[in-house]
N, C-alpha and C positions, 0 to 999 in steps of 0.2 A: 504493500500500500504506500510505499515511499517513506515510511517512518517506522520506528520501533514501537511495537505495542506491548502492553503488559498483560494481555489476555492469556488465559491458561492454555488455550489450544495452540498457541504459537511457541510454547516452551521447547518442545522437542525439535521443531523445525529450525529454530534459530541457534540454539546453544549446542554446537557440535564441537568436539575436541579438535584442536589444531595446534600447530607449532606456535602460533601467536598466543594462544591461551596458556601453553606451557611456559612461555617466556614471561607472561604476566604473573603466573603463579610463582615463578622464581623470584620476581621482583617483590611479590607480596611477602615471601619469607624473609627477604633482606630488610623490608620495612618493619616487619615484626621485631626484628632484632634491635632496631633503633628506638623502639618505643620504650620509654622509661616508666618506672613505677615510683610514685612519690608517697611520702607519709602525709597524712592529713595535717598534722601539727606543723610540718615544715611549710606547707603552702599557707596555712593560717598565719604563721609568723611572717611569711614573705608578703602578705597582703595587709599587714598591720591589723590582724583580726577582722579582715574584710571591712575596712573602714571606708567611709564615704569618699575620702580623699583619693582612694585607689580605684574607685568605681569608674569604669570606662563606658558602660552602657548596658543595654539589655538585649539578650539574644532570644531565640525562639523558645527556649526552655529555662531561662534563668538570667542571672546577673553575671556580668563579665568584669573582672578586676585585673588591674596591673600588678604584677608581682616581680620581685627581684630575687632570683635564686642564689644559693650560696656560692655558686661558681661565677656570679656576676652577670648571668644572662637574664635579660628581660623577657618575660613571657606574659601571656594572658590566661587567667584562670576563670573557667566557667563554673559557677555554682548554681545547681538546679534550684528553681523556685517552686515551692509547694502550692503556691497560689498563682493562678493564671491571670496575670494583669496585662497580657499582651493584647491591647485593645484592637490593634489594626489587623490582627490575624484571624482568619476563619479557620479554626482548627479543632478537631477532635483529637488532641495530641496523645499519642501512645505513651503509656507510663514509662516505658523503657527508652525514652528518647535519647538519653545520654548513651545508653548501650548501643543504640542504633548509630549514633555519630561515631562512636569508637569503632564499631564494626566496619563502617564505610571508610573512615580516614586511615584505619590501620592497613588497608589494602591499596591506598592511593597516596602518591607523593609527587608533587609537581611544583615548580616555581610559580605557577599560576593559581595555586590554591593556598589557603591558610592551613598549613599542615599540622598534624597532631604531634605533640612532643611527648606526652604521656598522660597518666591518670593515676588516681589513688586506688588503693585496694580496700576501700571502705564499702559498706553495703550500697546497693544500687541507688537508694533514695538520697544518699549523702555523697555519692561519688563525685569527685572533682575532675574536671577535664582541663588539661594544660595544652594550649596551642601556641603557635608563633605570635609574637607581638608585632603589631603593625603601628608604626610610629606616626603616621600622617593621617590618621582618622579614616573616614569612609568617603565613598564617592558622593554620598548625600551631602556631607559637610562641604566637600569641594564645590559642588554645584549650587548649593542653596545658602550656605553660611559663610563662605569665603568672601572677604572684601574685594579680592581681585579675581574675577571670573577667569577660568582657564581658557586659553586660546583654542583654535580649532585643531591645530596640530596635536595638542595634548588631549583634547576630547576624543578625537578619532583613535588615538593610540590607546587610551583607556578602554574604548569600546572594543577594539580588536583584542586586547588582552582579556577582557571579560568573556568575549565570544570564544576565545581559545580555551578558557577554563571550562566553559560549558561543553565544548567539543570533547575535551578530555574525559568528562564524565560520560557522555553519550557513546564514546568509542571504546570505553572499557568493556571487559567481558566478565560478567554480564553488565549491561549498561546501567548507569546510575541516573536517576531523575531527581533533580534538586528540589523542585516544587516550591521554592521560595526565593526566586531570583528577584532582587530589588537593589536599589542604590545603597541602602543601609547595610546590605550584606556583601558589598564590594568594598574591600579595604585597600588602602594605599600604603605600601611598605616604604622603607627609608630611601629607596631608590626611585620613588614615585611611580612604581608599577602597580597595576591593579591585580588584586587577588580575590578569589571567591571564597567566602567563608560561610559558617553557620549551616551545618549539614543535619540539623536536628530533625527536619521534615523529609530528608532525602530517602528514597527507596531504591532498592536494587530489583531489577526485573528478572524474571525467569529463575528465581531461586526459591522463594517461599510464596507460592501462588495463593495459598490460603490467606496469608497476611495481606497480600496485595488486594485481593478481592474483598477483604473485610476492613480495610483501612479507608475511612471516609475522606473525601477531598479536603485538602488543606492548602493554605497559602495566605497571601496578604491582599487585602482589598485594594483594588486599583491595578494590581499586577496579575490577578488570578484569571486564568483562561475561562471565559464564560461557557465553553463547551465541556469543561471538566466538572460535571455535576454528579457523576457516579464513579465508583472505583474503577470500573472497566473502561472508562474514558481516558484514563491516564496513559500518556505516551511522551516521547521525547519532544513532540510538538507542543506540549504544555509549557515546557521551558522556553521554547522558541517564542511563544506569545509573550511571556513575561519579559524576555529580552527585548522584544519589539517595544514594549512600554518603556523599558530602561533606555533604549536608544532614542525614543522621542523625548525623554527627560533630558538626555545629554544634549540633544539638538536644540531644544526650546528653552531649557533652564527652568521649566515649570515642573511642579510636583505631579505625581501620578494622579492624585486627587487633590484639588485645591478649591475649597468652597468659596474663596474670594473671587473666583472667575466663573464665568458662565459660558458654556457648560463646565462643571467642575472636573469632569473626566478628561484626561489628556487625549484619549482616543477620540471621543466625541468632538473635541475641539480641533485637533490637528488633521485627522484623516480627511474630512471634507475640504479643508484648505489645500491639502496635497493633491487631491483629485481634481480640484479646479485649477491647479497650476500656480497657486499663490504661495509658493515656497518661502518667499522672503518674509511672509507674515508668521511663519512657523519658527524661524531661527531666533535664537536668544537676542533680544534687543539691547542687552548690555554691552555687546561687542559687535563689531562689523561682521556681516555674514561672509562665508567663504567667497573669495573672488572668482574662483572657477565655477561657471554655471554647471558643469558636469558633476562636480563634487556636491553642489547643492541638490541637484536632481537625484543623484544616486543615494545620498543619505535619506532623503524622503521616500524613495522607492523601496529601499531595503526595510525601513521601519514599517511602511504600509504593508509589505508582503508578510512580515512577521506576525501582524495582528489580524490577518484574514480570518473571517469567521469559519471558513472551511479549512480545517487543519491539514487536510491532504495537500492543499495548495500552498502551504507555508514552506519556505525553504528549510533545508537542513542546516545545522550549525556549521558544517564544513563549507557549504556554499556561502554562508554569511561571512565566515572568516576570510575566504578568498576575495569576496567583494570589498570588504573593509580594508584588507591588506593592500589592495590596489589603490585605494584612496589615500593611504598613508604616503604613497610615493608622490602624489599630487599636492599634498599639503605638508610642507616641511615643518619639523618641530623647531620653530624659531626660538621661542622663549620657553624656559623650563625652570622649575624650582623658584618661581616668583620673580625671575629676572626680566624686567621690562625692556632692557636693552638687548637687542638681538646679537650684538657684537661683543657682549661682555666676555672677557677672557676667563677661562677656568684657572684654578690655582695651579702653579707650576709643580711638576712632579720631579723629585730629585733634589739636588743641591740648590740653594737660593742663588739668584743671579748676583754677581759682584761687579762693582764699577770702580774705576780709578779716576779720581777727580784731578784736574790739572790746575785747580785754583791754589795759589800759594797760601800757606798757613800764616797766621799772624806772627809766629815766631820764626818763620822761614821754612823752606822745604815745600814739599808737595804732599797733599793728603794721600794716604795709601788706600788700597782697595778695602771696601767695607761692604758688609751684607746689607742689601736693601731691606728696609723695614716692612714694606708691603709687597709680598710675592704676587699679589693679584695684578699689580701694575705692569704695563708694557713699557719697556725701556728702549729708547731709540735715540738717534741723533737729533730728533725734534724736541727732546726733553721728556719729562715725566708725564705720562698720560695714564688715566685709569682704564681706558678701553680704546678699541679701534676707532670708534666714532670721534673721540677727541683727537686721535692721531690724524684722521682725515680732515677734521676742522682745522687742526694746526697746519696741515699741508696747504690748505686754502689760504690761511693767513700768511704763510711764507710766500706764496705766489703773489698775494697782494702787496707784500712788502717789496718783493723783487720788482714789481711794476712801478711802485712808488720810487724806488731807487733809480730806475731808468729815467723816469720823468725828471727827478731832481738833478740827475747827472746831465741831462740834456740842457736844462735851464742854466746850470752852473757852468757848462762848457761855453755857452754863448756869453754869459755875463763876465766870465773871467778870462776870455780869450785874449783881450787886449792887455790885461795886467800880467798874464802869464808870459806873453811875448816880451813885455818890458822887463820882467824879472830875469828872463833868460839872457837878454842883451846886457843887463847890468851885472850879470854873474852871480845872482843870488842862488843859493842852493835850496832845493826842496827837501822836505822831510821824506824819508822812505815810506812809501805807501804800504799799508797792510794788505797782505794777500787774503784770499777768501778763507784760508784755513787758520789765520792768526786771530787770536782773541785777547781781550784784556779784561782784568777783573773790574776795572772802573768804567768800562764802556759797555752799554747794552748791545747785544747782538741783534736786537730787533730795530735799532735806529738806523737811519740812512745818513751817509756822509758823501759829500762831493769829492770825487777823485780828481786830483790835478793831472794835467797832461804831462807825459814824459818829455824830457828835453828834446830827444830826437824827433818826436812827433811834431812838436812846436816848430823846430827848425825846418822840418820838411814843409810845413804849411807856410812858413815865412818865405 
């Protein structure tokens, strides 16, 4: 049918042993060896007894805290909540949600996922989950709470990385369906890469059919596939629909559901505009839209295909990754990590640059080489500049200075031609002219000086 279904009758037909599955099972054994077991008391101490100062947020099944382990590693600790306060989720949440996340993450490991570090050996209801710490918050924070909205190069890159994470889940054997794709579950690591987290609602297909057929639909309002109304409607295309909502959120800067707008649903607002060709009305008004009309059109088309009501017509995550990856080549990643200047230089790697100054010291001699205090600066014969844009501006200033020197030289030549000739005849000597490479501590290199004619040139003219 063009997509992976979780119906019981497809179990035998899809899940056949192969070399690929053998390789995956080998990787699972290696991942199991890396999973750590923690003492509850150690994690309790690492989170300051689960203080509010260490609280990072709320997941699908509990609270998430920041913790510092004894070895100095920062991690995130998930503590299950016995009360369901997750207002935005439609969920008949299974009681063993923590166990479900451990089971899935213990068999998967990827730089596109928030990977499992370990868990405690306490009873199930009090078991703590330890995952990788993401230092730059969530995609939701980046889109809706950041004072500086991300540019299009960064947005498309985050979309591609999120799509790759979902593709990893769908291509695993057996496939994993996340069921809760949303911007709050896409975390940003220290290198500003997107990672998919929170696998509490995820399900594996073709393993436990009874559980699949008995697990009610779950997800988050605004991202949930309207066709997912019964357990047997679950498929990989359910995640595709949720990703389409996420992509519209990235494009427009609007939330999936925002009651301050009419209509409040991002799908009901954006899709009619895309169909009518009013793409510019969909893009985030806080920043200029992509200059390339092809990029604008493709982003809208991909999002519209993902949220089609007929799930058979929705693209696969592999097709989405290919389409978005092509767009990354058309939209360069100019600014990153909050740098508004596209030419800002990165910090030098290796030994700091050293310079030797020719200015004489007050006590005589010449300054020896010294390490520059700011390794981010670019050092050139044009002086100290913080970035390439300043260098370019300085170059323009030098060209203007050269033009001014030429004009002053011409005026001085006409004015002093008679006096220069009389001085040559009377035998007066000229001071030696400074060459272009000679400088003085008392004279600014930016000033212009009239250059007297040489004696031979004046005699020739006479």
